[in-house]
matplotlib code that plots the C-alpha trace (Angstrom):
import matplotlib.pyplot as plt

x = [39.0, 37.7, 34.3, 35.8, 38.4, 35.6, 34.1, 37.5, 37.8, 34.3, 35.2, 37.6, 37.1, 34.3, 34.0, 32.4, 29.8, 28.6, 25.5, 22.3, 22.5, 18.9, 18.6, 22.0, 20.8, 17.6, 19.5, 21.4, 18.2, 17.0, 13.2, 11.9, 9.7, 12.6, 14.4, 17.5, 18.9, 18.7, 21.1, 23.8, 23.2, 21.9, 24.0, 26.9, 28.8, 26.2, 26.4, 30.2, 30.4, 28.4, 30.5, 33.7, 32.4, 31.7, 35.1, 36.8, 34.7, 36.1, 33.7, 35.3, 32.3, 30.2, 26.9, 26.0, 23.2, 20.9, 18.6, 15.4, 17.0, 14.8, 12.5, 9.4, 10.4, 12.0, 8.8, 7.1, 9.4, 9.3, 12.8, 12.3, 14.6, 17.4, 17.6, 20.8, 22.5, 21.6, 22.9, 26.1, 26.7, 26.0, 28.5, 31.2, 30.7, 31.1, 34.1, 36.0, 35.4, 36.5, 40.2, 42.1, 40.9, 37.2, 34.6, 31.8, 28.4, 25.8, 22.7, 19.4, 16.1, 12.6, 10.6, 7.8, 4.1, 3.1, 2.4, -1.2, -2.8, -4.6, -2.0, 1.1, 4.3, 4.7, 7.7, 9.2, 8.7, 10.3, 13.3, 13.8, 13.7, 16.3, 18.5, 18.5, 19.7, 22.2, 23.8, 24.5, 26.0, 28.3, 29.3, 30.1, 32.7, 31.1, 32.7, 29.4, 25.7, 23.7, 20.0, 18.5, 15.3, 13.2, 10.0, 8.9, 10.9, 9.6, 10.8, 14.3, 14.6, 13.8, 16.4, 19.0, 18.5, 18.8, 22.1, 23.4, 22.5, 24.5, 27.7, 29.7, 30.1, 29.2, 25.5, 24.4, 20.7, 19.2, 15.6, 13.8, 12.6, 10.3, 10.6, 8.5, 11.3, 9.2, 9.1, 6.1, 5.1, 5.1, 8.4, 10.2, 14.0, 14.6, 12.4, 14.3, 17.7, 16.7, 15.3, 18.2, 20.8, 19.2, 19.2, 23.0, 23.3, 26.9, 25.8, 22.4, 21.1, 18.9, 18.7, 16.3, 13.0, 14.0, 16.9, 19.8, 17.8, 15.6, 18.4, 20.3, 17.4, 17.3, 21.0, 20.6, 17.7, 19.6, 23.3, 23.5, 21.6, 24.1, 27.8, 27.1, 28.5, 25.8, 25.2, 23.4, 22.6, 20.2, 18.5, 19.6, 16.1, 12.5, 12.0, 10.3, 8.6, 8.8, 8.6, 8.2, 11.3, 12.1, 14.7, 16.4, 17.4, 19.5, 22.7, 26.0, 27.2, 23.9, 24.4, 28.0, 26.8, 24.4, 27.2, 29.1, 26.1, 25.7, 29.4, 28.8, 26.1, 28.5, 27.7, 30.4, 29.4, 28.0, 26.9, 24.0, 20.8, 18.2, 19.2, 22.8, 25.5, 29.3, 29.3, 27.5, 29.9, 32.9, 31.6, 31.0, 34.6, 36.0, 33.8, 34.7, 38.4, 38.6, 37.5, 37.8, 34.5, 33.0, 31.9, 28.2, 25.7, 22.7, 19.6, 17.8, 14.2, 11.5, 8.3, 5.2, 2.0, -0.1, -3.8, -6.1, -8.9, -12.4, -14.5, -17.8, -20.7, -22.6, -26.0, -25.4, -26.7, -27.6, -24.7, -26.0, -23.2, -24.8, -27.7, -25.5, -26.6, -29.9, -31.6, -30.5, -28.8, -29.7, -27.3, -28.3, -25.9, -26.6, -24.4, -23.9, -25.3, -23.3, -24.3, -25.1, -28.7, -28.3, -31.6, -33.5, -30.8, -31.4, -35.1, -34.4, -32.3, -35.2, -37.6, -35.1, -34.6, -38.4, -38.5, -36.0, -32.6, -29.9, -27.2, -26.6, -23.4, -22.2, -20.0, -17.0, -16.8, -17.7, -16.4, -14.2, -17.1, -17.3, -19.8, -20.3, -18.0, -18.9, -17.9, -20.1, -23.0, -22.5, -22.7, -25.9, -27.5, -26.6, -27.7, -31.0, -32.0, -30.8, -29.2, -25.6, -23.6, -20.8, -18.6, -16.4, -12.9, -10.6, -6.9, -7.3, -8.2, -6.0, -2.3, -1.4, -1.4, -4.9, -6.2, -5.3, -6.6, -10.0, -10.2, -9.6, -12.4, -14.7, -14.1, -15.1, -18.3, -19.3, -18.4, -17.6, -18.1, -15.6, -15.2, -11.5, -11.0, -8.3, -10.8, -11.3, -8.6, -9.3, -9.2, -12.6, -14.2, -12.7, -12.1, -9.6, -6.4, -7.2, -4.7, -4.9, -2.9, -2.6, 0.0, -1.2, -3.8, -6.7, -4.3, -2.4, -5.6, -6.9, -3.6, -3.9, -7.5, -6.2, -3.4, -5.9, -7.9, -4.8, -4.7, -1.6, -1.0, 0.6, 4.0, 3.3, 2.5, -0.2, -3.6, -4.7, -7.4, -8.3, -10.6, -13.4, -13.6, -15.1, -13.4, -14.8, -12.9, -14.1, -14.3, -14.7, -16.0, -16.6, -13.4, -12.4, -10.2, -11.6, -8.4, -6.5, -9.4, -9.8, -6.1, -6.5, -9.4, -7.5, -4.7, -7.3, -8.6, -5.1, -4.7, -7.9, -11.0, -13.9, -16.5, -16.7, -18.9, -18.8, -19.2, -22.7, -23.2, -25.7, -24.8, -26.6, -24.6, -21.4, -22.6, -22.0, -18.4, -17.9, -18.9, -17.2, -13.8, -14.1, -15.5, -12.1, -11.8, -14.5, -16.0, -19.5, -19.4, -22.5, -23.4, -23.7, -27.0, -27.5, -31.0, -30.7, -32.5, -32.5, -30.8, -28.4, -27.6, -27.1, -24.6, -22.7, -22.2, -21.2, -18.7, -17.4, -17.5, -14.6, -15.5, -19.0, -20.0, -23.6, -24.7, -26.0, -29.4, -29.9, -28.7, -31.1, -34.0, -33.2, -33.0, -36.3, -38.0, -40.1, -38.5, -41.1, -41.0, -37.2, -36.6, -39.4, -37.8, -34.5, -36.1, -37.8, -34.4, -32.9, -35.8, -35.5, -31.8, -32.2, -34.8, -32.3, -29.4, -30.8, -30.2, -26.5, -25.6, -25.4, -27.1, -27.3, -25.7, -28.2, -26.8, -29.8, -28.9, -28.5, -29.1, -32.8, -33.7, -37.2, -35.7, -34.2, -37.4, -39.1, -35.9, -35.5, -39.0, -38.5, -35.4, -37.0, -40.1, -38.1, -38.7, -37.5, -35.1, -36.7, -39.9, -39.4, -39.4, -38.4, -34.9, -33.3, -29.9, -30.0]
y = [1.2, -1.8, -3.3, -6.7, -6.1, -5.5, -9.0, -10.6, -8.8, -9.8, -13.5, -13.2, -9.8, -7.7, -4.3, -1.4, 0.7, 4.3, 5.4, 7.3, 10.1, 11.4, 11.5, 13.3, 16.0, 16.3, 16.9, 19.6, 21.5, 20.2, 20.0, 16.4, 17.5, 18.6, 16.4, 15.3, 14.0, 17.5, 18.8, 17.2, 20.2, 22.9, 22.3, 20.0, 21.3, 19.6, 16.3, 16.4, 17.2, 14.1, 11.9, 13.2, 12.7, 9.0, 8.5, 10.1, 7.8, 4.7, 3.9, 1.8, 2.1, 5.2, 5.5, 8.2, 10.6, 9.2, 6.9, 8.5, 10.0, 8.2, 10.0, 8.8, 10.1, 13.2, 13.9, 14.7, 17.7, 18.7, 17.4, 14.7, 16.4, 16.6, 12.9, 12.2, 15.4, 14.7, 11.1, 12.1, 14.8, 12.4, 9.9, 12.5, 14.1, 10.7, 9.9, 13.0, 12.4, 8.8, 8.1, 5.4, 2.7, 3.6, 2.2, 4.2, 2.5, 3.9, 4.0, 3.0, 2.8, 1.8, 3.9, 4.7, 5.0, 6.0, 9.7, 8.7, 7.4, 4.4, 3.3, 1.2, 1.7, -1.0, -3.2, -1.5, 1.9, 0.7, -0.8, 2.5, 4.6, 2.3, 2.3, 6.1, 6.3, 3.5, 4.7, 8.1, 6.5, 4.3, 7.4, 9.1, 6.3, 4.3, 1.0, -0.9, -0.6, -0.9, -1.7, -0.9, -0.7, -2.7, -4.5, -6.0, -8.8, -8.0, -4.5, -5.3, -8.0, -5.4, -3.0, -5.8, -6.7, -3.1, -2.9, -6.1, -4.8, -1.6, -2.7, -5.5, -3.8, -5.8, -5.4, -5.6, -6.3, -5.3, -5.5, -3.9, -6.4, -5.9, -7.5, -10.3, -11.2, -10.2, -7.1, -4.9, -6.7, -10.0, -11.4, -13.6, -13.3, -16.8, -16.2, -13.0, -14.8, -17.6, -15.3, -12.8, -15.6, -17.2, -13.8, -13.6, -10.9, -10.6, -9.7, -10.0, -8.6, -6.2, -2.6, -0.1, -1.6, -2.0, -1.8, -4.3, -6.8, -7.6, -7.8, -10.1, -12.5, -12.1, -12.9, -15.9, -17.1, -16.9, -17.2, -21.0, -21.2, -19.4, -18.9, -15.4, -12.4, -10.9, -7.2, -5.7, -1.9, -1.6, 1.6, 3.2, 2.9, 3.6, 7.3, 9.7, 12.9, 16.1, 19.8, 19.1, 16.9, 13.2, 12.0, 8.7, 7.9, 4.8, 4.9, 4.4, 1.7, -0.2, -0.2, -1.2, -4.2, -5.0, -4.8, -7.4, -9.7, -9.3, -10.2, -13.4, -14.5, -14.4, -11.0, -9.6, -6.0, -4.0, -0.4, 1.8, 3.1, 5.7, 7.6, 6.3, 9.0, 9.2, 8.6, 5.2, 4.2, 5.2, 3.0, 0.1, 0.5, 0.2, -2.8, -4.6, -4.4, -8.1, -8.1, -11.7, -13.2, -15.6, -19.1, -19.5, -21.8, -23.3, -22.4, -25.5, -24.9, -27.2, -26.8, -26.7, -27.2, -24.2, -24.8, -22.8, -21.5, -22.0, -18.9, -19.0, -19.8, -16.8, -16.7, -17.1, -14.3, -15.3, -15.3, -13.1, -14.2, -17.7, -16.1, -15.0, -16.7, -17.8, -14.4, -10.8, -9.5, -6.1, -4.2, -0.8, 1.7, 3.7, 6.4, 6.2, 9.3, 12.4, 12.3, 9.7, 8.9, 5.7, 4.0, 5.5, 4.1, 0.6, 1.0, 1.9, -1.2, -3.3, -1.8, -2.5, -6.1, -6.7, -5.4, -8.0, -6.2, -8.8, -6.7, -3.2, -1.4, 0.9, 3.8, 5.1, 8.9, 9.3, 12.5, 12.8, 13.9, 12.8, 10.1, 7.3, 4.3, 2.1, -1.0, -0.2, 0.7, -2.5, -4.4, -2.7, -3.4, -7.1, -7.5, -5.5, -5.8, -9.3, -8.5, -8.8, -5.5, -4.7, -2.4, 0.1, 0.4, 3.2, 3.7, 7.4, 7.4, 4.8, 3.8, 0.2, -0.4, 1.1, -0.6, -4.1, -3.4, -2.2, -5.1, -7.7, -6.0, -6.0, -9.7, -10.3, -8.2, -10.6, -8.3, -10.5, -8.4, -5.6, -3.2, -2.2, 1.3, 4.0, 6.7, 10.3, 12.7, 14.6, 17.9, 17.0, 17.2, 20.4, 19.0, 21.5, 19.9, 16.4, 14.7, 11.7, 8.8, 6.4, 4.1, 1.8, 1.8, -0.5, -3.1, -3.3, -3.3, -6.3, -8.1, -7.3, -8.7, -11.9, -12.2, -11.9, -14.7, -16.8, -16.2, -13.9, -10.3, -7.8, -8.8, -12.5, -13.3, -15.9, -14.4, -17.7, -18.3, -17.2, -14.3, -14.9, -11.8, -11.8, -9.0, -6.6, -4.2, -1.0, -0.6, 2.6, 1.9, 5.6, 6.2, 6.7, 3.7, 0.8, -1.4, 0.4, 0.0, -3.6, -4.2, -2.5, -4.7, -7.8, -6.9, -6.7, -10.1, -11.5, -10.1, -11.7, -9.7, -12.0, -9.5, -5.9, -2.9, -0.2, 3.5, 4.6, 4.1, 6.0, 4.9, 1.7, 1.4, 1.0, -2.0, -4.8, -3.5, -3.5, -7.1, -8.3, -6.9, -8.3, -11.7, -13.4, -12.3, -14.8, -12.6, -11.0, -7.3, -5.4, -2.4, 0.9, 2.8, 6.2, 7.8, 11.5, 13.8, 17.1, 19.0, 20.5, 17.1, 15.8, 18.6, 18.2, 14.5, 15.0, 17.8, 17.3, 13.7, 11.5, 8.5, 9.7, 10.8, 11.5, 11.5, 14.8, 13.2, 12.4, 15.9, 17.5, 15.5, 16.5, 20.1, 20.0, 18.3, 20.5, 21.0, 19.0, 16.0, 15.9, 13.0, 11.0, 11.6, 10.4, 7.2, 6.7, 7.2, 4.5, 2.2, 2.5, 1.9, -1.2, -2.6, -2.2, -3.9, -6.4, -9.4, -8.5, -8.1, -10.4, -7.6, -4.0, -1.8, 1.1, 4.2, 6.4, 10.1, 11.6, 8.2, 8.3, 4.6, 5.3, 6.3, 2.8, 0.9, 1.1, 0.0, -2.9, -4.0, -3.6, -5.9, -8.5, -8.6, -10.3, -7.5, -8.7, -6.7, -4.0, -4.1, -0.5, 1.4, 4.8, 4.9, 8.3, 6.7, 5.3]
z = [-3.2, -5.2, -4.4, -5.2, -2.6, -0.1, -0.9, -0.3, 3.1, 4.2, 3.9, 6.9, 8.4, 9.8, 8.1, 9.9, 8.0, 8.8, 10.5, 9.7, 7.2, 7.3, 11.0, 11.3, 8.7, 10.6, 13.9, 12.1, 11.5, 8.1, 8.1, 7.9, 4.9, 2.8, 0.3, 2.1, -1.3, -2.8, -0.2, -2.3, -4.6, -2.3, 0.9, 0.0, 3.0, 5.4, 3.6, 3.5, 7.2, 8.1, 5.8, 7.4, 10.9, 10.2, 8.6, 11.7, 13.9, 12.3, 9.5, 6.7, 4.4, 3.9, 2.0, -0.5, 0.5, -2.2, -0.4, -1.9, -5.0, -7.5, -9.9, -8.1, -4.6, -6.0, -8.0, -4.7, -4.3, -8.0, -8.6, -11.2, -13.7, -11.1, -10.4, -12.3, -11.0, -7.4, -7.6, -9.3, -6.8, -3.9, -5.2, -5.8, -2.3, -0.6, -2.8, -1.9, 1.8, 1.7, 2.5, 0.6, 2.9, 3.0, 0.5, -1.0, -1.3, -3.7, -1.5, -3.3, -1.5, -2.4, -4.9, -2.5, -3.4, -6.8, -7.2, -8.1, -4.9, -6.6, -9.1, -9.0, -11.0, -13.6, -13.4, -16.5, -14.8, -11.6, -13.5, -15.5, -12.3, -10.6, -13.8, -13.9, -10.3, -10.4, -13.7, -12.1, -9.0, -11.1, -13.1, -9.8, -9.0, -6.2, -5.2, -4.8, -4.8, -1.6, -2.0, 1.5, 3.5, 1.1, 2.3, -1.0, -2.6, -6.1, -5.9, -4.6, -7.3, -9.9, -8.4, -8.3, -11.9, -12.9, -11.1, -12.7, -16.2, -15.7, -13.9, -12.4, -9.0, -5.9, -4.9, -1.2, -0.7, 2.6, 3.7, 6.7, 9.2, 12.2, 15.6, 14.2, 11.7, 8.7, 6.5, 6.5, 3.3, 5.1, 3.8, 6.2, 6.8, 5.4, 2.3, 1.7, 2.0, -0.3, -3.0, -2.9, -2.9, -5.9, -7.7, -7.2, -4.5, -3.2, 0.4, 2.0, 5.3, 7.1, 8.1, 9.7, 10.8, 14.5, 16.9, 17.3, 19.2, 16.2, 13.7, 16.0, 15.8, 12.0, 11.7, 14.0, 11.8, 8.5, 9.3, 9.3, 6.0, 3.7, 3.0, 1.7, 3.6, 5.9, 6.7, 9.6, 10.0, 13.0, 14.1, 17.3, 18.8, 18.1, 17.2, 19.6, 18.4, 20.3, 19.5, 15.8, 15.5, 15.7, 18.3, 18.8, 22.4, 21.8, 23.8, 21.9, 24.4, 23.9, 20.2, 20.6, 22.6, 19.8, 17.3, 19.3, 19.4, 15.6, 15.2, 17.2, 14.9, 12.0, 10.5, 8.2, 7.6, 10.5, 10.7, 11.8, 10.4, 11.6, 14.7, 14.8, 14.9, 14.7, 18.5, 17.9, 15.2, 17.4, 20.2, 17.8, 16.4, 19.9, 20.8, 17.5, 18.0, 17.2, 13.6, 12.5, 11.2, 13.8, 12.8, 12.1, 13.8, 12.3, 14.3, 15.6, 16.3, 17.5, 15.5, 17.7, 15.8, 16.3, 17.2, 15.1, 17.2, 15.9, 15.9, 17.8, 15.5, 14.2, 12.7, 9.0, 6.7, 3.1, 0.7, -2.1, -4.5, -4.6, -6.5, -9.4, -12.6, -11.1, -10.6, -10.8, -7.7, -6.2, -4.0, -2.6, -1.1, 2.0, 3.6, 7.4, 9.2, 9.7, 13.4, 16.1, 15.1, 13.0, 13.6, 10.6, 8.3, 9.7, 9.2, 5.6, 5.3, 6.6, 4.1, 1.3, 2.5, 2.6, -1.1, -2.2, -1.8, -1.5, 0.2, 1.5, 0.5, 3.3, 2.2, 4.2, 4.5, 0.8, -0.8, 2.3, 4.5, 8.1, 8.9, 11.3, 11.0, 8.0, 9.9, 12.9, 10.6, 8.7, 11.9, 13.0, 9.6, 9.7, 13.3, 13.1, 9.5, 8.8, 5.5, 4.4, 4.4, 2.0, 4.0, 2.1, 3.5, 2.2, 2.5, 3.1, 6.8, 8.5, 8.4, 8.0, 11.8, 12.2, 9.1, 10.2, 13.7, 12.4, 9.9, 12.7, 14.7, 11.7, 11.2, 14.8, 14.3, 11.5, 8.6, 5.6, 2.5, 2.0, -0.9, -0.9, -2.3, -2.1, -1.2, -2.3, -1.1, 2.1, 0.1, -1.4, 2.0, 3.3, 6.8, 8.3, 9.5, 8.2, 5.9, 3.6, 4.8, 1.8, 3.4, 0.6, -2.2, -3.2, -4.5, -1.2, 0.8, -1.1, -0.5, 3.2, 3.3, 1.5, 4.0, 6.9, 5.2, 5.5, 9.2, 9.0, 10.0, 7.6, 9.2, 8.7, 12.3, 13.0, 14.0, 15.7, 13.0, 9.5, 8.7, 6.3, 4.1, 0.7, -1.2, -3.8, -6.0, -7.5, -11.3, -13.3, -16.8, -17.5, -19.3, -23.0, -23.1, -21.1, -21.5, -18.7, -16.2, -17.1, -16.4, -13.0, -12.2, -13.3, -10.8, -8.1, -9.0, -9.0, -5.4, -4.2, -5.3, -6.1, -7.3, -8.4, -8.1, -10.8, -10.8, -11.9, -15.6, -17.7, -21.2, -22.1, -25.3, -23.3, -21.3, -23.8, -24.2, -20.4, -20.0, -23.2, -22.1, -18.5, -19.3, -18.9, -15.3, -14.2, -11.5, -11.2, -11.9, -10.5, -12.6, -10.8, -11.2, -9.5, -9.8, -10.4, -8.0, -9.8, -12.7, -10.2, -8.7, -12.3, -13.2, -9.9, -10.5, -14.1, -13.5, -10.0, -8.9, -10.1, -12.2, -13.2, -16.8, -17.7, -21.4, -22.9, -23.5, -19.8, -18.7, -21.1, -19.8, -16.2, -17.1, -18.9, -15.9, -13.5, -10.2, -8.3, -10.7, -11.4, -9.0, -10.6, -14.0, -12.5, -11.4, -14.8, -16.5, -14.3, -14.8, -18.6, -18.3, -16.2, -18.6, -21.5, -19.8, -17.2, -19.4, -19.8, -16.1, -13.1, -11.0, -10.3, -7.6, -6.9, -5.3, -4.2, -4.0, -0.5, 1.1, 0.2, 0.3, -1.0, -4.4, -4.7, -3.8, -7.2, -8.9, -6.5, -7.2, -11.0, -11.0, -8.7, -10.8, -13.5, -16.0, -19.4, -21.5, -23.5, -21.4, -20.5, -23.8, -24.8, -23.2, -23.7, -23.6, -27.1]

ax = plt.figure().add_subplot(projection="3d")
ax.plot(x, y, z, "-o")
ax.set_aspect("equal")
plt.show()
């Protein structure tokens, strides 16, 4: 059938879509970890069976089994080279199952996270991935393109433009909304509608995210604001996990009631998403016997000014960033304890504060080893040592839900300074059974912190008052080509980072280049310095720790040092380095090995003494 014919029908008639594909395949025994899209090639009989069941249940539009069939998602299963073949097969399977009065929609979902935990696909890479998928679907003779389950407006916009470049088929744009009428990226239903309508989408709507109740609210929210056809594909229910499988308990009759409510809002295309089955679609077909599109009503709401609560006054700690440009800033990193005895670390922080340290950086489970919470430790340091704490927050250990919950708690504990990093993978720490989460990366975490500073949750819901985080980004200058890292740092600044901490640097000759290439960013970048403890420690850092490179001259000097004096040589090397670069940097970020604060003390005193450049001669780094 023609996609244009579908648009004509939707102006006066409700069209019934199909239901969930992935959850149906899972219920047939396919492991949740498998690539469902690849079944188009390996088990086409299963895919065909699901399509035919939906057609028999009354579906007038079926979707291809290609939701995740883009090169980024397929790459996780080692199937990048099969992207075209999988999409082509998916389109042809659906086409041969569709009768003459059933439309075939080419399903296109989000690209997912980058295969590299702390990187984002460039817009050009996203566009190419979408083009590759859509081109194969068009070749497979689909009637229309269905962009579904998107949370990010930029991403769905890129996908839409890719579709428009390749074909003149109708394009449906659906985003996944939560019960709070926002996507997980914080996009409101109305903002989504306005943007997608401006782009030129033929149909807009929502799918997944929640059950019918939430989508009814979304439709009520946007129906009176547009003349475009609207689509709604709710989940059957929230999923439950038992015996290694996910189950949806939504009753077909309940979903049929939901479909009737969606129809009353003025929805034109109604189907099901996760957990819906042919039984659900059959019940919906029976309930929607009267298929004429209902008139839409503009939602009238009374705006109530929300009072922003004022946080109780907290004792103000000094803002070390105010010192930038007036005196060199010193930040010292301390690792939380591996056990429950935290008092010695606070005593070390007190000693460092008395020596002139401006802030304590508190690492979070560095190198994926288990330690006390960095947020709690930061709170103890601020409370008992009276010095600001820069708390490291990783994306490795918490999902988005837990991340926001912990950050709200940190805000209430008085934590202001946060270093947002992706975090070393769990495999580095060897904690049996642990997994890396990475729901987002450092870029997304910075965006979350910025959103909290606006007084909004990740779903766009008001928090009652604004958080007051000051966000730092990590910066690794120990690379062959600095331009790429500078671009990454620039993206962090765009998202809300206001200062940066670098990985430890040992090559003084590289420092002018670092600050020359980052001067346009307009933020203070504190240079990382890590005193070496021994020759073995030196070789471990150089060879095993990501982002650290140590010049041959330094390594040679550590090897030549006697075992008992090696740590003193390490401090001397750092002192010489600081003397060479101090007039080029806003401050230094000292990372003492093994949390030995006493190794940082002479360096703190050196910086605070106002040592002029070149005062420490004989640098081995030249």
